[in-house]
N, C-alpha and C positions, 0 to 999 in steps of 0.2 A: 503494499499500500504506499504510494507516494503522499506523503502527508506534512504538514507542519504541526506543529503544537499549538493549541489555542493560546492566544496571547492577550494579557491583560490589556484594557484600554490604554490605547497610545503607543502600544508597543510595537505596531504593526504598521503596512502602508495602507494609505486609505482607499481609499477605493470602496313486477307482481304474478302470474302463472311461471314463475321462477323469475320474474323480472324485478328488478330492485325497485323499491319506493322510498321516498323521504318521508321522514316523522320527526315531530318535535320530541324533546327530551326536557321534562320539568318546565312545560310552557315556554321553552326557548328554543327557535328555530335551530336546527343542526347546521344549516346551511352547508359550508364547502370546507369545514375545519373540522378536525378531531375536538370533542369536548369529554369531560370526564368530572371525576371528583363529585357524581351525583348519583343518586339511584338510579339504574338502568333497567326499568321493568317493562318489558316488552308487551304490547295489548295483547298478545295472545301466547301460549305456552311453547308454540313451535315456531314462534320469531326469534332471528337473530339480528343483532346490530354488527356490521363488519364493516372495516375499512382495509384498504392495500396501501401500503407505503414503501418508500426507499428508506431502510433505517440508515441513521448518521450514525457512523462506526466511532469507537474510541480511538482516543481519548476525547473526540469531541463531543459525542451524545451526552455522556454525563456531564462534561463540563456546561454544556449549554443547558441541559436540564437544570443543574444546581445555580446557573445564573438566573433562570426563570424562576425558581423559587426563591430567590434572594430578593425580586419584587414582588414577593408577596402573592404571585399567582396561585389561586387553589387548585388550579388545573395541573400544576407543574409535576406533582407526584404521580399523577393519573396517566401521564401522556408520554411514552418515551420519544425522544428528539426523530424527527422524520421528516421527510419531502413527501407529502399525500400525494398519490396517483388516484384513489379511489375514496370520497368521503365518506362520512358515516351513511351506511346504506342498509336498511332492513330488508333481509330476506327471509324466506322460509328454510328451517332446518333442512327439510326434505331435498333443498334445493343446492345444498353444500358440495355434493359429489360433483354435479354439473359445473359449479363454479371454480371446484379443483381443477378439472380437468381443462377448463377454459384458460386458467392461469396457467397451469403447467404448458400447455400452447404456447402461449404468449411467449413464457420465458425460455423455452428450447429455442426459439428463433432469433434470440437477442444475444448479444456480445457486449462484453464489459465497456464501460466507458468512464471517462472522468468527471467528477463535480470538482469546482472550485467555488467556495464561497467567500465572498468578499464583502464586509460591511452591512449596514443596516438599511432597512426601508421600512415603508409603511403603507397600509391600504386607507389610513384615514384621509378625509371623514367618512369615507364610503363603508368601512369596516374599520372596527376599533381592535386591529392589530398591528404591532411592530415584530418586524421579521429581520432574520439573518438572510441576504440576497444571495442568489444562484447567480454568479457570473459567468461561469462555462458549465455545460452541461443541459443546457435550457431545452435544447432539441432532441435530447435522448430522452429527458423527462416527458417532453411533449408526446414522442412516439408513444412511449410506453404508458402514458395516460390514456391516449386515444384507444389503444389497442386492450387495455385492462377494462376500460369503461364501454366496452361493447359486449354484444351477444347477450348472455345472461346478467351481465352488470351494466347493460347500457340504462343511463338515466341523466335526466336534465341536470345542470348545474344553475346554482344561483348568480354567479360570476363566471366571467372568462377564465380558464385554466392559468395559473400562474404559479410556476414552482417555487416554493420558498419555505423557509424553516421558521415556524411561529417562535416569538421569544416572550411577547407579552399580548395577553388577550382580555378585554373588558377590564381594564385597570384604570384608576384614575389618570387624567391628563398629564399630570406631573410626572407620574410614575412611566406612563408610556414615553413622555419625553425623554426621561432618564435614561430609559433601555435602548431608546434610539440612539442616543449619544455615546451610551457606554460602548454599544456594539459596532460603532462606527469603523473601527479600525480591526474588527475580527476578521481574520483568514483562516482557511482550511482547506486542504485539498484531499480527494481519496477517490479510489476506484469504486464505482458501482458493480457489485458481484452478481445483484439480483434484486427482488424485491420480498416483502412480506405480507401474510395476511394477518391481521388483528380483530380481536373480538373485544365488544364493550361488554365487561362483565356487569353482573347485578350491583355491584359495589361501586360502580362508575370508572374502574379502572380499566384501560387498554392493555390487552396482553398479546404478543404475539403467538399464533397458532402455528404457523408453517412459513418456512422459507422456500422461496422458488428462486434456484439457480440459473443463471443464464446458460443456456446450451446443455443443461443437466437435468436430472431428476428433481423433484421437490424433496425437502428436508423437513421431516415432521420434528416436533419437539422430542419423539422418542428414538429419533433416528433417520436413517435414510429409507425413502419409500421408492420402490420399484414403479415405473410407469404404468 
C-alpha cells in the first residue's frame, strides 16, 4: 500500500421485488450518507438496511474516526470510515443472495486503483456535511458506484454522486467550521483492493459483513468463500 501517515493540521501540503427502497430512520431521512448511533428497527422482521462502501484502510481509517469523535459527532463510533458506493438501502433478507451474486460479479471485473485524499470540503448549505476530499480516484469510485447501484440495488439518489469521506455531520456550525479548517492539510494515498458490504444493526452500528476483492472471490467474515 502506497501511503502517507495522517498528518496533524498544518503538517501537510494544501491542497423492492428484490429492488432497493429508501426509508427514514428515527424520522430523519437516510438520504445518501450512512447514519448510525440510533435504534435501527426495520418495518418488518425480514427487512435489512445495507450499504456498500470502500473502507478507508489503516492507519487512516482509525485516525479519521477518532478525529470525527473529537468533534462530538455522535455517529463517529457507529460508522467505520469509508467512501460510500451504495447509501443506506432497505432490502428483503430473501434478496441478500441475489445481491451477493451481483456484488461478486461487479468485483470480478474490477482491478485495484489508487485513491489520494487531499484536504477538506463541505456540502453546506445544501447538506450539513464536512468531508475529506478525494483528489484522485474519483473516476474509479464513480464507475464502482454506477455498477454497484444497478440491477437488484438500483435506486434513486437524493443528490448527484460525489465520492468523499465524511468527517462531521449535523453538528453546530462552529464545529463544522473547525473540522473544515483542521482537515485542510490532510493527505493520504492508498490502493483500493475492493469494497465491503455493511449492515445497519439494531443497535445503530454499521458493521462490515463481507469483503469483495477485485478480480477474486468474496471474503466473508468467517473466511474465503468460493464463487
